[in-house]
C-alpha positions in Angstrom: 107.8 111.2 137.3 105.2 113.2 135.3 102.2 111.1 134.0 99.2 112.2 132.0 95.9 110.3 131.3 94.8 111.2 127.7 91.2 110.6 127.0 90.8 110.4 123.2 87.1 111.4 123.1 84.0 111.4 125.3 80.4 112.6 124.9 76.8 112.1 125.7 76.0 108.7 124.2 76.2 106.3 127.2 77.8 109.1 129.2 76.9 107.9 132.6 78.6 104.5 132.0 81.6 106.2 130.4 82.0 108.5 133.4 81.9 105.5 135.8 84.6 103.9 133.7 86.7 107.0 133.8 86.3 107.3 137.6 87.4 103.6 138.1 90.4 104.1 135.8 91.6 107.3 137.4 91.3 105.8 140.9 93.1 102.7 139.8 96.0 104.7 138.3 96.3 106.8 141.4 96.5 103.6 143.5 99.3 102.4 141.3 101.3 105.6 141.0 100.6 106.8 144.6 101.2 110.3 143.4 99.1 113.0 141.6 99.0 113.2 137.9 97.3 115.2 135.1 94.5 114.6 132.6 93.6 115.6 129.0 90.0 115.3 128.0 88.7 115.6 124.5 85.0 116.2 124.7 82.6 116.3 121.7 79.5 117.4 123.7 78.2 117.5 127.3 81.2 119.6 128.2 79.7 121.0 131.4 78.8 117.6 132.8 82.2 116.1 132.0 84.1 119.2 133.3 82.2 119.1 136.6 82.7 115.4 137.0 86.5 115.6 136.5 86.8 118.4 139.1 86.0 115.9 142.0 89.3 114.1 141.6 91.6 116.0 143.9 94.7 113.9 142.9 94.5 115.4 139.4 96.7 118.4 139.2 96.3 119.9 135.8 93.0 119.3 134.0 93.2 120.1 130.3 89.9 120.2 128.2 89.4 120.4 124.5 85.8 120.8 123.5 84.8 120.4 119.9 82.0 118.6 118.0 83.4 115.7 116.0 84.7 112.1 116.1 88.0 110.8 117.5 90.7 112.2 115.2 88.7 115.4 114.6 89.1 116.0 118.3 92.5 114.7 119.4 94.5 115.8 116.4 93.3 119.4 116.8 93.8 119.5 120.6 96.0 122.6 121.4 97.3 120.9 124.5 99.1 118.2 122.5 102.2 120.4 122.1 102.5 120.9 125.9 102.8 117.2 126.7 106.5 117.1 126.0 107.2 117.6 129.7 105.6 114.3 130.6 107.5 111.0 131.1 104.5 108.9 130.1 101.2 109.4 128.3 98.4 106.8 128.7 96.1 107.2 125.6 92.7 105.7 126.4 89.3 105.3 124.7 86.3 106.2 126.7 84.8 102.7 126.7 87.9 100.9 128.0 88.0 99.8 131.6 91.2 98.8 133.4 91.1 95.3 134.8 94.7 94.9 135.9 97.4 97.4 135.0 100.8 97.3 136.5 102.2 100.6 135.2 105.6 100.2 136.8 106.1 96.9 135.0 104.9 98.4 131.7 107.3 101.3 132.1 110.1 98.8 132.6 109.1 96.6 129.7 108.8 99.5 127.4 112.3 100.7 128.2 114.0 97.3 128.2 112.7 96.3 124.8 112.7 99.7 123.3 108.9 99.5 122.4 107.4 102.6 120.8 103.7 101.8 121.6 102.8 99.3 124.3 99.3 98.0 125.0 98.0 95.7 127.7 96.0 92.6 126.7 92.5 93.7 125.6 89.5 91.7 126.6 86.7 91.9 124.0 89.1 93.2 121.3 88.1 92.8 117.7 91.0 90.6 116.9 92.4 87.6 118.7 96.0 88.7 118.7 95.2 91.2 121.3 94.2 88.6 123.9 95.4 85.1 122.9 98.8 84.9 124.6 99.9 83.7 128.0 100.5 86.3 130.7 104.3 85.7 130.6 104.5 86.6 126.9 105.3 90.0 125.4 104.3 90.1 121.7 105.9 92.4 119.2 103.2 93.4 116.7 102.8 94.6 113.1 99.1 95.2 113.9 97.9 96.6 117.1 94.3 97.7 118.1 94.0 101.1 119.6 92.3 100.9 123.0 94.9 101.7 125.7 98.4 102.7 124.7 101.4 103.6 126.8 103.6 106.2 125.1 106.4 108.6 125.6 106.0 112.1 124.0 108.1 111.2 120.9 105.9 108.1 120.5 102.8 110.1 121.0 103.9 112.5 118.2 104.6 109.6 115.9 101.2 108.0 116.8 99.4 111.3 115.9 101.4 111.6 112.7 100.0 108.4 111.2 96.4 109.5 111.7 94.5 112.0 109.6 91.5 114.2 110.5 89.7 112.8 107.4 89.9 109.2 108.6 88.0 110.2 111.8 87.0 106.6 112.9 90.7 105.5 112.8 89.8 102.4 110.7 92.8 100.7 109.1 95.5 102.5 111.1 95.8 99.6 113.5 97.0 97.2 110.8 99.8 99.5 109.6 102.2 99.9 112.6 104.7 97.5 110.9 104.1 99.4 107.6 105.2 102.6 109.4 108.1 100.9 111.1 106.6 101.6 114.5 107.6 99.0 117.1 104.3 98.0 118.9 103.7 95.4 121.5 101.2 93.8 123.8 102.1 93.2 127.5 99.8 90.3 128.3 100.2 90.4 132.1 98.2 93.6 132.3 94.7 93.8 130.9 91.9 96.2 130.1 88.3 95.4 128.9 86.5 96.9 125.9 83.0 97.5 127.3 81.3 97.3 123.9 79.1 100.4 124.4 76.5 101.3 121.8 78.0 103.5 119.0 76.6 105.7 116.3 79.4 104.7 114.0 78.5 104.9 110.3 80.2 101.7 109.1 79.8 102.6 105.4 81.3 106.0 105.9 84.1 104.5 108.0 84.9 102.0 105.2 85.0 104.8 102.6 87.3 106.9 104.7 89.6 103.9 105.4 90.0 103.3 101.7 90.9 106.9 101.1 93.3 106.7 104.1 95.1 103.7 102.6 95.6 105.7 99.4 96.8 108.8 101.3 99.5 106.8 103.1 100.5 105.0 100.0 99.5 101.5 101.2 98.6 99.3 98.3 99.7 96.0 99.7 97.6 93.2 101.0 96.4 92.9 104.5 96.0 89.1 104.0 99.7 88.4 104.5 100.3 90.8 107.4 101.7 88.8 110.3 99.9 90.5 113.2 102.3 89.2 115.8 105.8 88.9 114.4 107.7 88.0 117.6 107.0 86.5 121.0 109.2 87.1 124.0 109.0 84.8 126.9 109.5 87.1 129.9 110.3 84.1 132.2 113.2 82.8 130.2 114.1 85.9 128.1 113.9 83.8 125.0 112.4 85.2 121.8 110.7 83.3 118.9 109.5 84.5 115.6 106.0 83.7 114.5 106.0 81.9 111.2 103.1 81.8 108.8 100.4 83.2 111.0 98.6 85.8 108.9 96.2 88.4 110.2 93.1 86.4 109.2 94.1 83.1 110.7 94.6 83.5 114.4 94.0 81.3 117.5 90.6 82.8 118.2 88.0 81.0 116.1 85.7 84.0 116.3 88.3 86.3 114.9 87.8 85.3 111.3 84.2 86.4 111.2 85.2 89.9 112.4 87.5 90.5 109.5 85.7 92.2 106.6 87.3 90.8 103.5 87.0 93.2 100.6 89.5 93.3 97.8 89.5 96.4 95.6 91.4 96.3 92.3 93.7 99.3 92.1 92.8 102.0 89.7 89.5 100.3 89.0 85.9 101.6 89.4 84.0 101.0 92.7 83.2 97.4 91.8 83.9 95.1 94.7 85.3 91.6 94.4 84.9 89.1 97.2 87.6 86.5 97.5 88.4 83.8 100.1 92.1 84.7 99.9 93.6 88.1 99.7 95.3 88.7 96.5 98.1 91.2 96.9 101.6 91.2 98.3 102.2 92.6 101.8 105.4 94.2 100.6 103.8 96.0 97.6 103.4 99.6 98.6 103.6 101.4 95.2 101.4 101.7 92.2 101.7 99.3 89.3 103.5 100.8 86.4 101.1 99.5 83.8 97.4 100.0 83.2 97.0 96.3 82.5 97.4 95.6 86.2 94.0 97.1 86.8 92.3 94.0 85.4 94.9 91.5 86.7 94.1 89.0 89.4 97.7 88.7 90.5 98.9 89.5 94.0 100.2 93.0 93.1 97.0 94.2 91.6 94.6 94.5 94.5 94.3 96.4 97.6 92.5 94.8 100.5 90.3 96.5 103.0 89.5 95.0 106.4 86.8 96.2 108.8 87.7 97.1 112.4 84.3 96.5 114.1 82.3 94.1 116.1 80.4 92.4 113.3 76.9 91.2 113.2 75.7 88.9 110.5 73.4 91.5 109.1 75.8 94.4 108.8 78.5 92.2 107.5 76.3 91.0 104.5 75.1 94.6 104.0 78.7 95.9 103.8 80.0 93.1 101.6 77.1 92.9 99.2 75.6 96.4 99.5 72.2 94.7 100.1 69.3 97.1 100.7 66.8 94.8 102.3 67.7 93.2 105.7 68.6 89.5 105.9 66.1 87.2 107.6 67.4 84.6 109.9 66.4 82.7 112.9 69.7 82.2 114.6 73.3 83.5 114.4 75.0 82.3 111.3 77.9 80.1 112.3 78.9 78.9 108.8 77.9 80.2 105.5 78.7 78.7 102.1 77.8 80.7 99.1 76.7 78.8 96.0 75.0 79.6 92.7 71.3 78.6 92.6 69.3 79.6 89.5 68.4 83.3 89.7 69.2 83.6 93.4 72.2 83.5 95.7 71.4 81.0 98.5 73.2 80.8 101.8 73.3 77.3 103.3 73.6 77.6 107.0 75.0 74.7 109.0 72.8 73.5 111.8 69.9 75.9 110.9 66.5 74.8 109.9 65.8 77.8 107.7 67.7 79.1 104.7 68.3 82.7 103.7 67.8 83.7 100.1 69.0 87.0 98.6 67.6 88.1 95.3 70.3 89.4 92.9 68.2 92.4 92.1 68.6 93.6 95.7 72.3 93.9 95.2 73.0 97.4 93.8 76.2 99.1 92.8 78.4 96.0 93.5 79.8 93.6 91.0 80.5 90.2 92.5 82.9 87.8 90.8 81.0 84.6 91.4 83.9 82.3 90.4 86.1 83.8 93.1 83.6 83.5 95.9 82.2 80.0 95.2 81.9 78.2 98.5 83.8 80.8 100.5 83.4 80.8 104.3 82.5 84.2 105.6 82.4 82.9 109.2 84.7 80.4 110.8 83.4 77.8 113.3 
């Protein structure tokens, strides 16, 4: 069997920690496979340090490097070694801040073949969304949405995975919600697990959001993310029985912290850059084409909006900044656990449950964003 470890991107920021993670992962895989394998490394800087580090692993046969400044898709979509991976039986696509906890590769090979899964992920500890780590170890979930941390692929699956990305959408935001949209069968094998180490990132969230919106237009996605069922099927591997998940949308999972990590922004199609906040997403999941009339621009019906979610670990401060485009930082004493937005004279006040202090935001500090107050009255941005 030919196996290749594919490192999506690595560089100087937190490099020592990333190299320690890489070493642990490579040694773990070697202990599992008990045979030599190959590696592909996409490196955006510190090429010499990374190159020399990888040379120490004698069980790595072929070491393929692609050195180029850039971010994620700017590296791995332009890697000239991609075409040569057709000779491999399996490709393990990994981010540089993901550490293997328990990964039974032989079981994952078997599960992937038995259930004809295109893209298979282990459970992900510290994932952004709860559907990546909320299920029992004997459950295999079949997903419409799948976060990209650690993916087991065959070459044809790898080609398909690359094809849904664009160089322009370099942070990969939004792609993880659209596997069902692209008719890609994705799944999570909950008996194996990896851990997202949450290393510091220089990610520009405003830029990532803008690129994601453009990406949705490029792939002709004009539906609503609100109604996407992240997990559409659960297979009990003990009994072999399968059950469909009914009425469990993306923004309503088992993990109570998950709701606060979903950036809820609805953009009216064909409108200006005005942003409307709404508790509920307003467009149909199945709507993937443009409206045939101009009047739909101002409509509040389900088919008239396109919804953007943020794939990020969210703090209270950057969440409010992104949603409200607020220039000045928010002052608070503790983490906000529950926020209810109400009209209050010339100010917008946030009443925070169990907090002694209250945060006020002057309307004049909100620039370039039009907020429909009737649609956001008393919306919960965070879920207890």
